C-alpha positions as CSV (number, residue, x, y, z in Angstrom):
1,K,117.9,-69.2,51.7
2,G,121.2,-69.1,50.3
3,G,124.0,-70.3,52.5
4,A,122.0,-72.3,55.2
5,G,123.2,-75.6,54.3
6,K,120.3,-77.3,52.1
7,T,122.9,-78.7,50.0
8,T,125.3,-79.8,52.7
9,A,122.3,-81.4,54.4
10,A,120.8,-83.4,51.4
11,T,124.4,-84.5,50.7
12,V,125.3,-85.8,54.0
13,L,121.7,-87.5,54.5
14,A,121.9,-89.1,51.2
15,T,125.4,-90.3,51.6
16,E,124.9,-91.9,55.2
17,L,121.8,-93.7,53.8
18,A,123.6,-95.1,50.9
19,E,126.6,-96.0,53.1
20,R,124.3,-97.9,55.3
21,G,123.1,-100.0,52.1
22,A,119.8,-98.1,51.3
23,S,119.3,-97.4,47.5
24,V,119.1,-93.4,47.4
25,I,118.6,-91.0,44.2
26,V,119.4,-87.6,45.0
27,I,117.4,-84.8,42.5
28,D,119.6,-81.9,42.5
29,A,117.0,-79.2,41.9
30,D,118.9,-76.2,42.7
31,P,120.1,-74.2,39.8
32,N,124.0,-74.5,40.9
33,K,123.9,-78.3,40.5
34,N,126.4,-78.6,43.5
35,I,125.3,-82.1,44.0
36,V,125.8,-83.1,40.3
37,D,129.4,-81.7,40.3
38,W,130.0,-83.4,43.8
39,S,128.8,-86.9,42.3
40,T,131.4,-86.7,39.6
41,L,134.1,-86.9,42.3
42,P,135.6,-90.3,43.9
43,G,134.0,-91.7,46.8
44,K,130.3,-91.6,46.0
45,P,128.6,-94.7,47.3
46,D,127.6,-97.3,44.5
47,T,123.9,-97.4,45.7
48,L,123.6,-93.5,45.5
49,T,122.5,-92.0,42.2
50,V,122.2,-88.2,41.0
51,V,119.7,-86.8,38.9
52,G,120.0,-83.3,38.0
53,N,118.1,-82.8,34.7
54,V,114.9,-81.5,36.1
55,T,112.4,-78.4,35.8
56,E,109.6,-77.0,37.3
57,E,107.5,-79.0,34.4
58,T,109.3,-82.4,35.1
59,I,110.1,-82.2,39.1
60,V,106.6,-84.2,40.0
61,E,107.5,-86.9,37.5
62,A,111.1,-87.3,38.4
63,I,110.0,-88.0,42.1
64,E,107.6,-90.6,41.2
65,E,110.1,-92.0,38.8
66,A,112.9,-92.0,41.4
67,A,110.4,-93.5,44.2
68,S,109.7,-96.1,42.2
69,E,113.5,-97.1,41.6
70,A,115.2,-96.1,45.4
71,A,114.4,-96.8,48.8
72,F,115.0,-93.0,49.5
73,V,114.8,-89.7,47.5
74,V,116.3,-86.5,48.6
75,V,115.5,-83.6,46.6
76,D,118.1,-80.6,46.9
77,L,116.1,-77.5,46.2
78,E,117.1,-73.8,45.7
79,G,116.3,-71.4,48.7
80,T,113.5,-69.7,47.3
81,A,109.7,-70.1,47.4
82,S,108.7,-71.3,43.9
83,L,106.5,-73.5,42.0
84,M,109.5,-76.2,41.7
85,V,109.8,-75.9,45.6
86,S,105.9,-76.2,46.2
87,Y,105.8,-79.2,43.7
88,A,108.5,-80.9,45.6
89,I,107.1,-80.3,49.0
90,S,103.8,-81.5,48.1
91,M,105.3,-84.7,47.0
92,S,107.4,-85.3,50.1
93,D,106.9,-87.3,53.3
94,F,109.3,-85.5,55.3
95,V,110.9,-81.8,55.0
96,I,114.1,-80.7,56.2
97,I,114.5,-76.9,56.2
98,P,118.0,-76.0,57.3
99,V,118.2,-72.5,58.6
100,Q,120.8,-70.2,60.1
101,G,120.3,-69.7,63.8
102,S,118.0,-67.1,63.7
103,Q,114.6,-66.8,65.1
104,L,113.5,-64.7,61.9
105,D,114.8,-67.4,59.5
106,A,113.2,-70.3,61.7
107,K,109.9,-68.6,61.5
108,Q,110.2,-67.5,57.6
109,A,110.6,-71.5,57.0
110,A,107.7,-72.5,59.2
111,R,105.9,-70.0,57.1
112,Q,106.9,-71.2,53.7
113,K,106.2,-74.7,54.5
114,R,102.7,-73.8,55.6
115,I,102.2,-72.0,52.6
116,A,103.6,-74.7,50.3
117,A,101.4,-77.2,52.2
118,L,98.2,-75.3,50.8
119,Y,99.4,-75.1,47.1
120,A,97.9,-78.4,46.1
121,I,94.5,-78.4,48.1
122,P,92.0,-78.9,45.4
123,A,89.5,-76.2,46.8
124,T,88.9,-72.5,47.2
125,L,91.0,-71.2,50.1
126,V,89.7,-68.9,52.8
127,L,92.4,-67.4,54.9
128,F,92.2,-64.6,57.5
129,E,95.1,-62.2,57.9
130,S,95.8,-58.8,59.7
131,G,96.0,-55.5,58.1
132,P,99.8,-55.1,58.7
133,R,100.6,-58.3,57.3
134,L,98.4,-58.5,54.3
135,G,101.3,-57.4,51.8
136,T,103.7,-59.6,52.9
137,A,100.9,-62.7,53.0
138,L,99.8,-61.9,49.4
139,A,103.7,-61.5,48.3
140,D,104.3,-65.3,49.7
141,L,101.0,-66.8,48.4
142,A,101.9,-65.2,44.9
143,A,105.4,-66.5,45.2
144,C,104.2,-70.0,45.8
145,F,101.1,-70.1,43.6
146,G,101.7,-67.6,40.8
147,P,99.1,-65.6,39.6
148,R,96.1,-67.7,40.7
149,P,92.9,-65.8,41.0
150,A,91.8,-64.4,44.6
151,A,89.9,-61.7,46.4
152,I,90.5,-59.5,49.2
153,C,87.6,-58.9,51.2
154,R,87.6,-56.3,53.8
155,E,85.4,-55.3,56.6
156,L,82.6,-57.8,55.3
157,T,79.1,-57.2,56.2
158,K,80.1,-53.5,57.7
159,L,79.7,-50.1,56.4
160,H,82.7,-49.9,54.6
161,E,82.9,-53.2,53.1
162,E,85.4,-53.6,50.2
163,I,86.1,-56.6,47.9
164,R,89.2,-56.4,45.5
165,R,89.6,-59.0,43.1
166,G,92.8,-60.0,40.9
167,D,95.2,-62.6,40.6
168,L,97.7,-63.0,43.8
169,E,100.7,-61.0,42.0
170,Q,98.4,-58.2,41.1
171,L,96.9,-57.8,44.6
172,A,100.0,-58.1,46.3
173,R,101.3,-55.1,44.2
174,H,98.4,-53.3,45.1
175,Y,98.4,-53.9,48.7
176,E,102.4,-53.4,49.0
177,A,101.7,-49.9,48.2
178,D,99.7,-47.7,50.6
179,A,96.3,-49.4,50.0
180,E,93.6,-49.5,53.0
181,K,94.9,-52.3,55.3
182,R,93.1,-51.8,58.3
183,G,89.9,-53.8,59.5
184,E,89.2,-57.5,59.3
185,I,90.4,-59.3,56.4
186,V,89.6,-62.5,54.5
187,I,92.0,-63.5,51.6
188,V,89.7,-65.9,49.2
189,V,92.2,-67.9,46.7
190,A,90.7,-69.9,43.7
191,P,91.4,-73.7,43.5
192,P,94.0,-74.8,41.0
193,A,93.2,-74.5,37.5
194,D,92.5,-78.0,36.9
195,E,90.2,-78.1,39.9
196,A,88.5,-74.7,38.8
197,G,87.5,-76.2,35.6
198,N,90.3,-74.2,33.2
């Protein structure tokens, strides 16, 4: 979320580590590139390096390369759920999610962290969700996983059993509308494409 202090937290953490003598690489993956701009000002510790030319396709390689060169790698990310954020979190030993002082922000940050942790699991995911939260859950999954194949199974083994297949984005759009959302609901999400043999 914009304005929560992610860039400030990343910069302060990296600077404090570097001032204590540690080698630190900051990967500025936020589109605003504020840390890249900051790094051109006087006063940056000598043991702190800033890398800013990363994309969704190169973030994993950039983190691996930085980890081979420095004791600490700090990644500053944008505040929206995206594949880049998911990739970076899946590579992390420790994740800091600054939030503004609101219980709703803290709950959303924790939910996004749990969803991002599911992204790299090389297996079919089976998730249970309540009807009223189905649209939101699918939108969050789609934002993190993209158009991965999935199925929504409602009222399995009962008289009004229903199974709807599609990709997560299609299913999110369908269930954000007035689709039936009552009953016991199971979300089945295909494994990542390379694990599914695609």
